[in-house]
C-alpha positions as CSV (number, residue, x, y, z in Angstrom):
1,M,0.0,-0.2,0.2
2,K,1.1,3.3,-1.0
3,K,2.6,5.5,1.9
4,S,0.4,8.1,3.1
5,V,1.3,11.6,2.3
6,V,0.9,13.0,5.8
7,F,4.0,10.4,6.8
8,S,6.4,11.9,4.1
9,A,6.2,15.3,5.4
10,I,6.3,14.1,9.0
11,A,9.4,11.7,8.1
12,V,11.3,14.9,7.7
13,L,11.0,16.2,11.2
14,L,12.0,12.4,12.2
15,A,14.6,11.4,9.7
16,A,17.2,11.0,12.5
17,S,14.8,8.6,14.3
18,V,13.1,6.3,11.8
19,F,15.0,3.2,13.1
20,A,12.5,3.3,16.4
21,Q,9.6,2.4,14.2
22,S,8.1,-1.1,13.8
23,D,7.0,-3.0,11.2
24,E,9.9,-2.7,8.7
25,D,9.9,-3.5,4.8
26,F,9.6,-7.1,4.0
27,F,5.7,-7.0,3.8
28,F,3.5,-3.8,3.5
29,D,3.4,-1.8,6.8
30,D,-0.1,-0.7,8.6
31,G,0.4,2.4,6.4
32,I,4.3,3.0,6.1
33,I,6.7,1.3,3.7
34,E,10.3,1.8,5.0
35,Q,13.2,1.1,2.8
36,D,16.8,0.1,4.1
37,E,19.6,1.8,1.7
38,N,22.3,-0.2,3.2
39,I,22.0,-3.5,2.1
40,S,24.2,-5.2,-0.4
41,G,23.5,-8.1,-2.6
42,D,21.1,-9.3,-5.4
43,Y,18.1,-7.9,-4.7
44,D,14.1,-9.1,-6.4
45,L,12.0,-6.0,-6.1
46,S,9.7,-7.7,-8.0
47,H,8.9,-10.1,-5.3
48,G,8.9,-7.0,-2.4
49,T,12.0,-7.6,-0.7
50,L,15.4,-5.8,-0.4
51,F,17.2,-9.0,0.8
52,E,18.4,-11.7,-1.1
53,N,17.2,-15.2,-0.1
54,G,18.8,-16.6,3.1
55,S,20.5,-13.3,4.4
56,I,20.1,-12.4,7.9
57,K,21.0,-8.7,9.3
58,I,22.0,-7.9,12.4
59,G,21.7,-4.4,13.4
60,G,21.2,-2.2,16.6
61,L,20.4,1.5,18.0
62,F,23.1,2.3,21.3
63,S,22.1,5.8,22.8
64,T,23.7,7.4,25.7
65,S,22.9,11.3,27.4
66,L,23.4,13.3,30.3
67,G,20.6,15.8,31.2
68,T,20.5,18.5,33.9
69,T,17.1,20.5,35.0
70,T,17.7,23.7,37.2
71,T,14.4,25.4,38.6
72,L,14.9,29.2,37.7
73,W,11.4,29.9,39.5
74,A,8.5,28.4,41.4
75,E,5.6,29.8,43.2
76,D,6.8,27.8,46.0
77,S,10.0,28.2,45.7
78,D,11.6,31.6,44.4
79,D,15.0,30.9,46.3
80,F,17.5,30.9,43.3
81,G,20.4,29.5,45.0
82,E,18.3,26.3,46.7
83,N,17.1,25.9,43.3
84,L,20.5,25.4,42.2
85,K,21.9,23.5,44.8
86,N,19.0,21.0,43.9
87,T,20.1,20.8,39.9
88,T,19.3,17.5,39.0
89,L,21.7,15.4,36.7
90,T,20.0,12.6,34.8
91,P,22.3,9.8,32.9
92,T,20.3,7.5,30.6
93,V,22.3,4.4,28.4
94,S,20.2,2.0,25.9
95,A,21.1,-0.3,23.5
96,F,18.7,-2.2,21.3
97,L,19.8,-5.2,18.7
98,T,17.7,-6.0,16.1
99,V,17.9,-9.6,14.3
100,D,16.3,-10.0,10.9
101,A,16.3,-13.1,9.3
102,R,14.8,-14.0,5.7
103,P,15.1,-17.5,4.8
104,T,13.3,-17.2,1.7
105,Q,11.3,-14.3,0.1
106,T,8.0,-15.1,1.9
107,L,9.4,-15.9,5.5
108,R,10.8,-13.2,7.7
109,M,11.6,-13.8,11.5
110,Y,12.4,-10.7,13.1
111,T,13.2,-9.5,17.0
112,K,14.1,-6.3,18.7
113,F,15.4,-6.3,22.7
114,G,17.4,-4.7,24.8
115,V,18.6,-2.8,27.8
116,A,18.1,0.9,29.1
117,Y,19.7,2.4,32.4
118,P,18.6,2.6,35.2
119,F,18.3,-1.2,35.3
120,G,15.2,-2.7,36.4
121,S,13.3,0.6,36.6
122,K,10.0,-1.4,35.6
123,I,8.9,-2.9,38.3
124,S,6.4,-5.9,38.3
125,A,3.0,-5.3,39.0
126,Y,2.5,-8.5,40.7
127,V,3.2,-9.4,44.3
128,N,5.2,-12.5,45.4
129,K,3.1,-16.1,44.5
130,N,2.3,-16.4,48.5
131,E,0.8,-13.4,48.5
132,S,-2.3,-12.0,46.3
133,D,-2.2,-12.2,42.2
134,L,-4.2,-9.1,42.1
135,P,-2.5,-6.4,40.0
136,L,-2.1,-3.3,42.5
137,G,-0.6,-0.1,42.5
138,F,3.2,0.5,43.4
139,D,5.4,3.2,43.9
140,E,9.1,3.9,42.4
141,N,10.4,2.0,45.3
142,G,8.6,-1.1,44.1
143,I,6.2,-1.2,47.4
144,I,3.0,-2.4,47.2
145,M,0.7,-2.5,50.1
146,G,3.8,-2.3,52.5
147,K,5.2,-5.4,50.5
148,K,8.7,-5.2,48.5
149,V,7.9,-6.3,45.0
150,N,10.6,-8.9,43.4
151,A,12.2,-7.4,40.0
152,S,11.8,-10.1,37.3
153,F,14.0,-10.7,34.4
154,S,11.4,-8.6,32.1
155,D,12.1,-5.8,34.3
156,Y,15.7,-5.5,32.7
157,I,15.4,-7.0,29.5
158,Q,13.3,-5.0,26.9
159,I,11.6,-7.1,24.4
160,K,10.4,-4.4,21.8
161,E,9.0,-7.0,18.8
162,L,9.4,-10.4,18.3
163,F,7.1,-11.6,15.5
164,T,7.5,-13.7,12.1
165,D,6.2,-12.7,8.5
166,F,4.9,-15.2,5.8
167,S,2.3,-15.0,2.8
168,V,0.4,-16.9,0.6
169,A,-0.1,-16.5,-2.8
170,D,1.5,-12.8,-3.0
171,R,-2.2,-11.9,-1.8
172,A,-2.2,-12.5,2.0
173,F,0.5,-11.4,4.5
174,F,0.6,-12.8,7.8
175,R,2.9,-11.8,10.9
176,F,2.3,-13.3,14.2
177,G,4.3,-12.0,17.6
178,L,4.9,-9.2,19.4
179,H,4.8,-6.0,17.2
180,T,3.8,-2.4,17.1
181,V,0.3,-1.5,15.3
182,T,0.5,1.6,13.3
183,W,-3.2,2.0,12.6
184,G,-3.3,5.2,13.2
185,T,-2.3,8.8,11.4
186,G,-1.9,10.9,14.5
187,Y,1.3,12.3,15.2
188,F,1.5,13.6,18.9
189,F,-2.0,11.5,19.9
190,S,-3.5,8.3,18.0
191,P,-6.6,6.8,19.5
192,V,-7.1,4.7,16.8
193,S,-3.2,2.9,17.4
194,D,-4.1,2.8,21.2
195,M,-7.1,0.4,20.4
196,I,-4.4,-2.6,20.3
197,N,-1.0,-1.0,21.7
198,T,-0.4,-1.2,25.0
199,S,1.3,2.2,25.7
200,S,0.5,5.6,23.7
201,I,2.8,7.9,21.8
202,D,4.5,10.2,24.1
203,P,3.8,14.0,22.7
204,E,7.1,14.9,24.0
205,N,9.2,12.5,22.2
206,V,7.0,11.1,19.2
207,S,10.2,9.1,18.0
208,E,10.2,6.7,20.9
209,Q,8.6,3.4,19.8
210,V,5.3,2.6,21.5
211,D,4.6,-1.0,22.8
212,G,2.6,-3.4,20.8
213,A,0.6,-6.0,21.6
214,L,1.1,-10.0,20.6
215,N,-1.5,-10.7,17.8
216,L,-2.1,-12.5,14.2
217,R,-2.0,-9.8,11.7
218,T,-3.3,-10.6,8.4
219,Q,-3.4,-7.9,5.5
220,I,-5.3,-8.9,2.2
221,T,-4.6,-7.1,-0.8
222,F,-7.1,-6.3,-4.0
223,P,-5.2,-6.9,-7.3
224,G,-5.5,-3.9,-9.3
225,T,-5.9,-1.4,-6.6
226,Q,-4.3,-0.1,-3.6
227,N,-6.6,-1.1,-1.0
228,C,-6.3,-3.5,1.4
229,L,-7.9,-5.3,4.4
230,W,-6.3,-5.4,7.9
231,L,-7.5,-8.1,10.6
232,Y,-6.1,-8.7,13.8
233,V,-6.8,-11.6,16.5
234,I,-5.3,-10.6,19.7
235,P,-5.0,-13.0,22.4
236,T,-5.0,-12.1,26.2
237,S,-2.6,-10.8,27.9
238,D,-2.8,-12.8,31.3
239,Y,-0.8,-15.6,30.7
240,Q,-1.9,-17.0,34.2
241,N,-5.7,-17.6,33.2
242,P,-5.6,-17.1,29.2
243,L,-9.2,-17.7,28.6
244,L,-10.1,-17.9,24.7
245,R,-13.3,-15.7,25.5
246,D,-10.8,-13.0,26.5
247,T,-9.3,-13.0,22.9
248,G,-9.8,-9.8,21.0
249,F,-10.9,-8.8,17.2
250,A,-9.9,-6.1,15.4
251,G,-10.2,-5.1,11.6
252,K,-9.8,-2.2,9.2
253,A,-10.3,-1.2,5.5
254,D,-7.9,1.1,4.0
255,I,-9.1,2.5,0.7
256,V,-7.0,5.1,-1.5
257,I,-8.8,7.7,-3.3
258,G,-6.6,10.2,-5.4
259,N,-3.7,11.2,-2.8
260,W,-6.4,10.5,0.0
261,E,-6.3,7.5,2.4
262,L,-9.1,6.7,4.1
263,G,-9.8,4.0,6.8
264,V,-12.8,2.0,8.6
265,G,-12.7,-0.3,11.1
266,G,-13.5,-1.9,14.7
267,F,-12.5,-3.8,17.8
268,Y,-14.6,-6.3,19.8
269,K,-13.3,-8.1,23.4
270,Y,-15.2,-9.6,25.7
271,D,-16.2,-7.6,28.9
272,S,-14.4,-4.7,26.8
273,A,-15.6,-1.5,25.3
274,P,-16.7,-2.3,21.5
275,K,-15.2,0.2,19.4
276,V,-15.3,1.7,15.4
277,M,-13.0,3.8,14.1
278,F,-12.2,6.1,10.8
279,T,-9.1,7.5,9.6
280,A,-8.0,9.8,6.7
281,S,-4.8,11.2,5.8
282,G,-3.8,13.3,2.7
283,S,-2.7,16.6,1.4
284,L,-4.2,19.7,-0.1
285,Q,-2.0,22.7,-1.3
286,K,1.1,20.9,-0.2
287,V,-0.2,20.8,3.5
288,S,-0.5,17.5,4.9
289,F,-3.9,16.9,7.0
290,F,-4.5,13.6,9.2
291,G,-7.7,12.7,11.4
292,E,-9.0,9.9,13.3
293,F,-12.4,9.3,15.0
294,V,-13.2,6.8,17.7
295,Y,-16.8,5.7,19.2
296,Q,-16.8,3.9,22.0
297,Y,-20.0,2.1,23.3
298,G,-19.4,2.7,27.1
299,A,-16.1,3.3,29.1
300,D,-14.3,-0.5,29.8
301,A,-14.7,0.1,33.5
302,E,-18.6,-0.7,32.7
303,W,-18.4,-3.9,31.3
304,K,-16.1,-5.1,33.6
305,P,-17.3,-7.4,36.6
306,Y,-17.2,-5.9,39.9
307,N,-13.6,-5.9,41.7
308,P,-13.1,-4.7,44.8
309,M,-9.7,-3.8,44.6
310,L,-10.5,-1.6,41.5
311,A,-13.5,0.3,42.9
312,M,-11.0,2.9,45.0
313,I,-9.6,4.3,41.1
314,L,-12.2,3.1,38.8
315,V,-16.0,4.4,38.4
316,P,-17.8,2.8,37.8
317,N,-16.3,-0.7,38.7
318,A,-19.0,-3.0,37.7
319,K,-21.4,-3.9,34.4
320,T,-23.9,-1.7,34.1
321,D,-27.1,-2.0,31.8
322,S,-26.5,1.8,30.6
323,K,-23.6,2.6,28.9
324,T,-21.7,6.1,28.2
325,N,-21.3,7.1,24.8
326,I,-17.5,8.0,24.5
327,V,-16.2,9.8,21.4
328,Q,-12.5,10.3,20.5
329,A,-11.6,12.6,17.7
330,T,-8.4,14.4,16.5
331,V,-7.0,16.1,13.8
332,G,-3.9,17.7,12.8
333,F,-1.4,19.0,10.0
334,S,2.1,19.5,9.2
335,Y,4.0,21.6,6.4
336,F,7.4,21.5,5.6
337,W,9.3,24.4,4.0
338,K,12.4,23.4,2.2
339,E,13.6,27.1,2.7
340,P,14.4,27.8,5.4
341,S,13.9,24.3,6.4
342,I,11.8,24.7,8.9
343,T,8.8,21.8,9.8
344,L,5.7,22.8,11.8
345,A,3.4,20.0,13.0
346,A,0.4,20.8,15.0
347,Q,-2.5,18.4,16.2
348,Y,-5.9,18.8,18.2
349,Y,-7.4,16.2,19.9
350,Y,-10.7,15.6,22.0
351,D,-11.2,12.6,24.6
352,G,-14.3,12.2,25.5
353,N,-13.3,9.3,28.2
354,D,-14.0,11.2,31.3
355,V,-15.1,7.7,33.0
356,D,-11.9,5.4,32.7
357,F,-9.3,6.3,35.1
358,A,-6.2,6.1,33.0
359,H,-7.9,8.5,30.3
360,Y,-9.4,10.9,32.9
361,Y,-5.7,10.9,34.4
362,V,-3.9,12.0,31.1
363,T,-5.8,13.1,28.2
364,A,-9.7,13.6,29.2
365,G,-11.1,16.9,27.8
366,H,-9.5,18.8,25.1
367,N,-5.7,18.4,24.0
368,F,-3.4,20.6,22.1
369,A,0.1,19.7,20.8
370,V,2.6,21.8,18.3
371,V,6.1,21.5,17.2
372,A,8.3,23.5,15.0
373,N,11.6,22.0,14.0
374,F,14.1,24.6,12.5
375,G,16.9,22.7,10.6
376,R,19.1,25.6,10.0
377,I,20.4,28.5,12.3
378,F,22.6,30.8,11.9
379,G,23.1,29.6,8.2
380,T,24.6,26.3,9.4
381,T,23.0,23.1,10.0
382,D,25.4,22.4,13.1
383,V,22.8,24.6,14.9
384,T,19.3,23.7,15.0
385,A,16.1,24.5,17.3
386,T,13.1,23.2,18.4
387,V,10.0,24.9,20.0
388,F,7.3,22.5,21.5
389,G,4.0,23.2,23.2
390,M,1.1,21.2,24.8
391,I,-2.0,21.9,26.8
392,N,-4.6,19.7,28.0
393,Y,-8.0,21.7,29.3
394,G,-11.4,20.6,29.7
395,K,-11.7,17.9,32.0
396,G,-14.9,17.9,33.7
397,E,-15.7,17.8,37.3
398,I,-14.1,14.8,38.7
399,N,-16.7,12.2,40.0
400,S,-17.2,12.3,43.7
401,A,-15.5,8.7,44.1
402,L,-12.4,10.1,42.6
403,K,-11.8,13.1,44.6
404,D,-9.6,11.9,47.2
405,A,-7.6,9.8,44.9
406,M,-7.3,12.8,42.5
407,Q,-6.9,15.6,45.3
408,D,-3.3,16.2,43.8
409,I,-3.4,15.3,40.5
410,P,-3.2,18.6,38.2
411,L,-6.6,18.4,36.0
412,N,-5.1,20.6,33.3
413,S,-1.4,21.8,32.2
414,I,0.4,23.4,29.8
415,T,3.9,22.4,28.9
416,T,6.3,24.6,26.6
417,S,9.9,24.5,25.6
418,A,12.6,26.1,23.1
419,M,15.3,24.2,22.6
420,L,18.6,25.3,20.9
421,N,20.9,22.3,19.3
422,Y,24.6,22.6,18.7
423,S,26.2,19.3,16.6
424,P,29.5,20.0,15.9
425,V,29.9,16.7,14.8
426,S,27.3,13.4,14.5
427,A,28.4,12.0,17.4
428,F,27.7,14.8,19.9
429,T,24.9,17.2,20.5
430,V,24.1,19.6,22.9
431,S,20.6,21.0,23.5
432,A,19.6,24.0,26.0
433,G,16.6,26.0,26.6
434,P,13.8,26.9,29.0
435,Y,11.4,24.7,30.0
436,L,7.9,26.0,31.5
437,T,5.0,23.9,32.9
438,W,1.6,25.1,34.4
439,E,0.2,22.8,37.0
440,A,-3.2,24.2,36.1
441,V,-4.1,26.5,33.1
442,D,-4.8,29.6,35.8
443,S,-1.7,28.8,37.9
444,K,1.7,30.6,37.6
445,P,4.6,28.8,35.9
446,K,7.4,26.8,36.8
447,V,10.4,27.9,34.8
448,A,13.5,25.4,34.5
449,M,16.4,25.6,32.3
450,K,17.3,22.1,30.6
451,I,20.2,21.1,29.3
452,T,20.7,17.7,27.7
453,A,24.4,16.3,26.0
454,K,24.0,13.3,23.5
455,L,27.2,11.3,23.9
456,G,28.2,9.0,21.0
457,G,25.9,5.9,20.2
458,G,24.0,5.8,16.9
459,K,22.8,3.3,14.7
460,F,25.0,0.2,13.5
């Protein structure tokens, strides 16, 4: 399927981080087709692959950075000397390895895994086997209800993708395993992709790959057209009690009309809210547009059986006959000026789910994000700049049962930053600039200075 126009413009902004995306170039991607230009050998493009038979490609990404944050002014802390004393220094180191094996032109096996410092920062949400098996809340020290949680192997080794591709008669293409689904067209927010993936896009780090779910994907192409059908079977992630009835099912049809790509689909899972979705991406007058729409019949909490441990944070927490009609909708655009090398992307997102706790906490209400990337400052590409802004506003009144749990959680917030980047050599980049946050729209901002240095690393 042809790459959507919107992704062409966005790719300019993310050219340095394409590696982080999933679903690479063996079969058609969920809306994106990528091409590896660093592969040697004899290629047979008629079969849709750039790999020769029997090849194995090993690559990876190694990244390191040091970051400091100094509060310059805050309403509750205006003593600059004290703020300077409390400056933080945050090191990060991560390494991911990819193994891409293609025994034949119709079979592919792929995995992406790695480690990231600080190690073991992802604490398991389950207590020891001799305790309860219920998933409970935990703090940064791994304390659950006063008990220490043991970190497991998976808390140290991150497996981002693990799947195999195969096809039948060059018409049906299959992928089975753990992989990220790129259904949506959104840049900062994508409620459509969130229907299957287990994490959402980080608006401040859109190049970071979101976490996918284990599933069986089928793509069916229609001869003579660029239209196709995507079908998904999503087994439950509850490995301790993998009931067949907890399997999820999803489908999406993509239709190309001129330079526009339209999608329609749905999602169903037992004891979960059914959803229907629409997507669109295309261009008008060299401006790329994209949009998503999701209708959800009831909040997930309204479909779940009563659970006393969840009653404290989910309202409602038992099945009800009447369901809430929930709408999520987003629209955005991107534009690239070749001269003077400026990329602009903006997106509005309305999340009508103010019932489920996770949505209420993160995106319920109105959201808007914008980024401008300047690829040449002072006439040189060694100096670039990035300006970012994001706002969340419009959460309704908190349900009375949530007031105590959320009394310290900001209901509306604003984040802005302006970073100047200097990269004298490809292996070193230092970025510095102000970082402002408002915990509520009507509050005074907290002003900080951020400095980040990327030290070595890169793709291999």
